[in-house]
TIRO-2110 file (N, C-alpha, C; in Angstrom, 1 decimal):
// TIRO-2110
4.8, -29.9, 47.4, N, 1, A
5.4, -28.9, 46.7, CA, 1, A
4.5, -27.7, 45.7, C, 1, A
5.2, -27.2, 46.1, N, 2, A
4.5, -25.7, 45.5, CA, 2, A
5.4, -25.4, 44.0, C, 2, A
4.8, -25.2, 43.2, N, 3, A
6.2, -25.0, 41.8, CA, 3, A
5.4, -23.9, 40.8, C, 3, A
4.8, -23.1, 42.0, N, 4, A
4.5, -21.7, 41.6, CA, 4, A
5.3, -21.2, 41.4, C, 4, A
5.8, -19.9, 39.9, N, 5, A
7.2, -19.3, 39.8, CA, 5, A
6.7, -17.7, 39.7, C, 5, A
7.1, -16.5, 40.1, N, 6, A
6.4, -15.4, 39.8, CA, 6, A
7.4, -14.8, 38.7, C, 6, A
6.7, -14.6, 37.5, N, 7, A
7.0, -14.0, 36.3, CA, 7, A
6.8, -12.3, 35.9, C, 7, A
7.9, -11.7, 35.6, N, 8, A
7.7, -10.2, 35.7, CA, 8, A
7.2, -10.0, 33.8, C, 8, A
5.8, -10.0, 33.5, N, 9, A
5.4, -9.8, 32.3, CA, 9, A
5.7, -8.4, 31.3, C, 9, A
6.3, -7.4, 31.2, N, 10, A
7.0, -6.7, 30.0, CA, 10, A
7.7, -6.9, 29.3, C, 10, A
7.9, -5.6, 28.4, N, 11, A
8.1, -5.8, 27.4, CA, 11, A
8.0, -6.5, 26.1, C, 11, A
9.1, -6.6, 25.2, N, 12, A
8.7, -7.8, 24.1, CA, 12, A
8.5, -9.2, 24.1, C, 12, A
8.7, -9.4, 24.9, N, 13, A
8.3, -11.3, 25.9, CA, 13, A
6.6, -11.1, 26.0, C, 13, A
6.6, -10.2, 26.6, N, 14, A
4.7, -10.3, 27.4, CA, 14, A
4.1, -9.9, 26.2, C, 14, A
3.9, -9.5, 25.0, N, 15, A
3.7, -9.3, 24.0, CA, 15, A
3.5, -10.1, 23.0, C, 15, A
4.7, -10.7, 22.6, N, 16, A
4.8, -12.3, 22.3, CA, 16, A
3.8, -12.7, 22.6, C, 16, A
3.7, -13.4, 23.9, N, 17, A
2.6, -14.6, 24.9, CA, 17, A
1.5, -13.9, 25.0, C, 17, A
1.4, -13.0, 24.4, N, 18, A
-0.2, -12.4, 24.3, CA, 18, A
-0.5, -12.6, 23.1, C, 18, A
0.3, -12.5, 21.8, N, 19, A
0.0, -13.0, 20.9, CA, 19, A
-0.3, -14.3, 20.2, C, 19, A
0.9, -14.9, 20.8, N, 20, A
0.6, -16.5, 20.8, CA, 20, A
-0.6, -17.2, 21.8, C, 20, A
-1.0, -16.5, 22.8, N, 21, A
-2.3, -17.4, 23.8, CA, 21, A
-3.4, -16.5, 23.1, C, 21, A
-3.6, -15.5, 22.2, N, 22, A
-5.0, -15.1, 21.8, CA, 22, A
-5.1, -15.7, 20.4, C, 22, A
-3.9, -16.0, 20.0, N, 23, A
-3.5, -16.4, 18.5, CA, 23, A
-3.8, -15.5, 17.5, C, 23, A
-3.2, -13.8, 17.8, N, 24, A
-3.5, -12.6, 16.8, CA, 24, A
-2.0, -12.6, 16.6, C, 24, A
-1.8, -12.2, 15.6, N, 25, A
-0.1, -11.9, 14.8, CA, 25, A
-0.2, -10.3, 15.0, C, 25, A
1.3, -10.2, 15.2, N, 26, A
1.3, -8.8, 16.0, CA, 26, A
2.1, -7.8, 14.8, C, 26, A
2.0, -6.9, 14.8, N, 27, A
2.2, -5.5, 14.1, CA, 27, A
3.5, -5.9, 12.6, C, 27, A
4.7, -6.5, 13.3, N, 28, A
5.4, -6.9, 12.9, CA, 28, A
6.1, -8.0, 12.5, C, 28, A
5.0, -8.7, 12.0, N, 29, A
5.1, -10.0, 11.5, CA, 29, A
5.7, -10.1, 10.0, C, 29, A
5.2, -10.7, 9.6, N, 30, A
6.2, -10.8, 7.8, CA, 30, A
4.4, -11.4, 7.5, C, 30, A
4.6, -10.3, 5.9, N, 31, A
3.1, -10.0, 4.9, CA, 31, A
2.5, -11.7, 4.7, C, 31, A
1.4, -12.1, 5.2, N, 32, A
0.8, -12.7, 4.7, CA, 32, A
0.6, -13.4, 3.2, C, 32, A
0.6, -14.8, 2.9, N, 33, A
0.9, -15.2, 1.6, CA, 33, A
-0.8, -15.2, 1.1, C, 33, A
-0.9, -15.0, -0.5, N, 34, A
-2.2, -15.1, -1.0, CA, 34, A
-2.0, -15.2, -2.4, C, 34, A
-3.6, -16.0, -3.0, N, 35, A
-3.6, -16.4, -4.5, CA, 35, A
-4.8, -15.8, -4.5, C, 35, A
-5.2, -15.2, -6.1, N, 36, A
-6.1, -14.5, -6.4, CA, 36, A
-6.3, -15.9, -7.2, C, 36, A
-8.1, -15.7, -6.5, N, 37, A
-8.8, -16.7, -6.9, CA, 37, A
-10.0, -16.1, -7.8, C, 37, A
-9.9, -15.1, -8.7, N, 38, A
-10.4, -14.8, -9.8, CA, 38, A
-10.5, -15.4, -11.0, C, 38, A
-11.2, -15.5, -12.0, N, 39, A
-11.3, -15.7, -13.0, CA, 39, A
-11.1, -15.3, -14.2, C, 39, A
-11.2, -13.4, -14.0, N, 40, A
-10.9, -12.2, -14.5, CA, 40, A
-9.7, -11.5, -13.9, C, 40, A
-9.4, -10.7, -14.2, N, 41, A
-8.6, -9.8, -13.8, CA, 41, A
-9.1, -9.0, -12.6, C, 41, A
-8.6, -8.7, -11.1, N, 42, A
-9.2, -8.5, -9.7, CA, 42, A
-8.6, -7.4, -9.5, C, 42, A
-10.0, -6.6, -9.3, N, 43, A
-9.5, -4.8, -9.2, CA, 43, A
-9.2, -4.5, -8.1, C, 43, A
-8.1, -3.7, -8.0, N, 44, A
-7.6, -2.7, -6.6, CA, 44, A
-7.6, -1.9, -6.4, C, 44, A
-8.1, -1.4, -5.4, N, 45, A
-9.1, -0.5, -4.9, CA, 45, A
-8.4, 0.3, -4.0, C, 45, A
-8.5, 2.1, -3.9, N, 46, A
-7.9, 3.0, -3.5, CA, 46, A
-8.3, 2.4, -1.3, C, 46, A
-9.3, 2.1, -1.1, N, 47, A
-9.6, 1.9, 0.0, CA, 47, A
-10.9, 0.6, 0.0, C, 47, A
-10.7, 0.0, 0.7, N, 48, A
-11.5, -1.2, 0.8, CA, 48, A
-13.0, -1.0, 1.0, C, 48, A
-13.4, -1.0, -0.7, N, 49, A
-15.0, -0.5, -0.7, CA, 49, A
-15.4, -0.4, -2.2, C, 49, A
-16.5, -1.4, -2.5, N, 50, A
-16.7, -1.4, -3.8, CA, 50, A
-17.1, -0.1, -4.8, C, 50, A
-17.0, 0.8, -3.8, N, 51, A
-17.3, 2.0, -4.8, CA, 51, A
-16.2, 3.4, -4.7, C, 51, A
-15.3, 2.9, -4.4, N, 52, A
-13.4, 3.2, -3.7, CA, 52, A
-12.8, 3.4, -5.5, C, 52, A
-12.3, 4.0, -5.5, N, 53, A
-11.4, 4.3, -7.4, CA, 53, A
-10.4, 3.2, -7.5, C, 53, A
-10.3, 2.7, -8.6, N, 54, A
-9.7, 1.3, -9.4, CA, 54, A
-8.6, 2.0, -9.3, C, 54, A
-7.1, 1.1, -8.6, N, 55, A
-6.0, 2.1, -8.8, CA, 55, A
-5.2, 1.1, -9.1, C, 55, A
-5.5, -1.0, -9.8, N, 56, A
-4.8, -1.6, -10.3, CA, 56, A
-5.6, -3.0, -10.8, C, 56, A
-4.6, -3.9, -10.8, N, 57, A
-5.8, -4.9, -11.1, CA, 57, A
-4.6, -6.1, -10.9, C, 57, A
-4.8, -7.3, -10.6, N, 58, A
-4.4, -8.6, -10.3, CA, 58, A
-4.6, -9.2, -11.2, C, 58, A
-3.7, -10.3, -11.6, N, 59, A
-4.3, -11.3, -12.8, CA, 59, A
-4.4, -12.2, -12.1, C, 59, A
-5.5, -13.5, -12.4, N, 60, A
-6.1, -14.3, -12.0, CA, 60, A
-5.1, -15.7, -12.0, C, 60, A
-5.0, -16.0, -10.3, N, 61, A
-3.5, -16.9, -10.3, CA, 61, A
-2.7, -16.4, -9.9, C, 61, A
-2.8, -15.0, -10.0, N, 62, A
-1.2, -14.5, -9.3, CA, 62, A
-0.9, -14.2, -7.4, C, 62, A
0.0, -14.9, -7.2, N, 63, A
0.3, -14.5, -6.2, CA, 63, A
0.7, -13.4, -5.3, C, 63, A
0.2, -13.5, -3.9, N, 64, A
0.2, -11.7, -3.7, CA, 64, A
0.7, -11.7, -2.3, C, 64, A
1.4, -10.6, -2.0, N, 65, A
1.2, -10.6, -0.4, CA, 65, A
0.8, -9.8, 0.4, C, 65, A
0.0, -10.1, 1.6, N, 66, A
-1.4, -9.2, 1.9, CA, 66, A
-0.9, -9.0, 3.8, C, 66, A
-0.7, -7.5, 3.9, N, 67, A
-0.3, -6.7, 5.2, CA, 67, A
-0.9, -7.3, 6.0, C, 67, A
-2.5, -6.7, 5.8, N, 68, A
-3.3, -7.0, 7.4, CA, 68, A
-5.1, -6.8, 6.4, C, 68, A
-5.9, -7.2, 7.2, N, 69, A
-7.2, -7.8, 6.8, CA, 69, A
-8.1, -6.8, 7.5, C, 69, A
-9.5, -5.8, 7.0, N, 70, A
-10.3, -5.0, 8.0, CA, 70, A
-12.0, -5.9, 7.6, C, 70, A
-12.7, -5.7, 8.1, N, 71, A
-14.3, -5.7, 8.0, CA, 71, A
-14.7, -4.6, 6.7, C, 71, A
-15.5, -4.4, 6.2, N, 72, A
-16.1, -3.6, 5.0, CA, 72, A
-17.0, -4.0, 4.2, C, 72, A
-17.2, -3.5, 2.9, N, 73, A
-18.3, -3.6, 2.5, CA, 73, A
-18.4, -5.0, 2.1, C, 73, A
-19.4, -5.9, 1.7, N, 74, A
-20.1, -7.4, 1.3, CA, 74, A
-19.6, -7.4, 0.3, C, 74, A
-19.1, -8.6, -0.3, N, 75, A
-19.0, -8.7, -1.5, CA, 75, A
-19.2, -10.2, -1.9, C, 75, A
-19.9, -10.6, -2.4, N, 76, A
-20.8, -12.0, -2.8, CA, 76, A
-20.4, -12.7, -1.2, C, 76, A
-20.9, -12.2, -0.3, N, 77, A
-20.8, -13.3, 1.4, CA, 77, A
-20.2, -12.9, 2.2, C, 77, A
-18.8, -12.1, 1.8, N, 78, A
-17.4, -11.8, 2.5, CA, 78, A
-17.3, -10.5, 2.8, C, 78, A
-17.3, -9.9, 3.9, N, 79, A
-17.1, -8.6, 4.0, CA, 79, A
-15.3, -8.3, 4.5, C, 79, A
-14.8, -9.4, 4.0, N, 80, A
-13.4, -9.1, 4.6, CA, 80, A
-12.7, -8.5, 3.2, C, 80, A
-11.7, -7.5, 4.0, N, 81, A
-10.9, -6.9, 2.8, CA, 81, A
-9.1, -6.9, 2.7, C, 81, A
-8.2, -7.1, 2.0, N, 82, A
-6.9, -7.4, 2.6, CA, 82, A
-6.1, -6.2, 2.0, C, 82, A
-5.7, -5.4, 2.9, N, 83, A
-4.6, -4.2, 1.9, CA, 83, A
-3.5, -4.9, 2.0, C, 83, A
-2.9, -4.9, 0.8, N, 84, A
-1.6, -5.2, -0.2, CA, 84, A
-0.4, -4.8, 0.5, C, 84, A
0.6, -5.9, 0.4, N, 85, A
1.6, -5.5, 1.1, CA, 85, A
3.2, -5.1, 0.2, C, 85, A
3.2, -3.5, 0.2, N, 86, A
4.6, -4.0, -0.9, CA, 86, A
3.6, -2.2, -1.7, C, 86, A
2.7, -2.5, -2.0, N, 87, A
2.1, -1.7, -3.2, CA, 87, A
0.5, -0.6, -2.1, C, 87, A
0.4, 0.4, -2.4, N, 88, A
-1.5, 0.5, -2.5, CA, 88, A
-1.9, -0.1, -3.2, C, 88, A
-3.1, -0.4, -2.6, N, 89, A
-4.6, -0.8, -2.3, CA, 89, A
-5.5, -1.7, -1.5, C, 89, A
-6.7, -2.1, -2.0, N, 90, A
-7.1, -3.4, -1.0, CA, 90, A
-8.0, -4.5, -2.1, C, 90, A
-8.1, -5.3, -1.8, N, 91, A
-9.1, -6.3, -2.3, CA, 91, A
-9.2, -6.6, -1.7, C, 91, A
-10.5, -7.8, -2.4, N, 92, A
-12.4, -8.3, -1.2, CA, 92, A
-11.6, -9.7, -1.2, C, 92, A
-11.4, -10.3, 0.0, N, 93, A
-11.2, -11.6, 0.3, CA, 93, A
-11.8, -12.7, 0.1, C, 93, A
-13.1, -11.7, -0.8, N, 94, A
-13.6, -12.5, -1.7, CA, 94, A
-13.2, -13.8, -3.3, C, 94, A
-12.3, -12.7, -3.5, N, 95, A
-11.1, -13.5, -4.4, CA, 95, A
-9.6, -13.1, -4.5, C, 95, A
-9.7, -13.3, -3.1, N, 96, A
-8.3, -14.2, -2.4, CA, 96, A
-8.6, -15.4, -1.8, C, 96, A
-7.2, -16.1, -2.4, N, 97, A
-7.5, -17.2, -1.0, CA, 97, A
-6.2, -17.1, -0.2, C, 97, A
-6.3, -17.0, 1.4, N, 98, A
-4.7, -16.9, 2.1, CA, 98, A
-4.4, -17.8, 2.2, C, 98, A
-3.2, -18.0, 2.3, N, 99, A
-2.0, -19.4, 2.8, CA, 99, A
-1.6, -19.2, 4.2, C, 99, A
-1.2, -18.0, 4.6, N, 100, A
-0.9, -17.7, 5.8, CA, 100, A
-2.4, -17.2, 6.4, C, 100, A
-2.0, -16.6, 7.7, N, 101, A
-2.7, -15.8, 8.6, CA, 101, A
-2.7, -14.6, 8.4, C, 101, A
-3.4, -14.1, 8.1, N, 102, A
-3.5, -11.9, 7.9, CA, 102, A
-4.1, -11.9, 9.1, C, 102, A
-3.2, -10.6, 9.4, N, 103, A
-3.3, -9.6, 10.5, CA, 103, A
-4.1, -8.9, 10.5, C, 103, A
-5.2, -8.5, 11.5, N, 104, A
-6.1, -7.2, 11.6, CA, 104, A
-5.3, -6.0, 11.5, C, 104, A
-5.6, -5.4, 10.6, N, 105, A
-5.0, -4.0, 10.8, CA, 105, A
-5.6, -3.0, 11.7, C, 105, A
END
């Protein structure tokens, strides 16, 4: 007995299925949860780069929302940077622990 069905893969259902299959988050997903794990204030930068302008700081052990991640300049063995959600700026992933999956930018 043949149990194959033809399914039309289009629209939002197809995008969701591909995202689930590949393990990637969709751009429309909610922000990821993170926690600052530095012992001093963490510099928030205008770009994902240690040479970028400092636009703010985060307190040690502060909870943060993370919009997405990208690869950039290495900071103590980690080249991932997180873009903050709800405010401008980037932080090095070396000093932020993510508790949920952070989508790629």
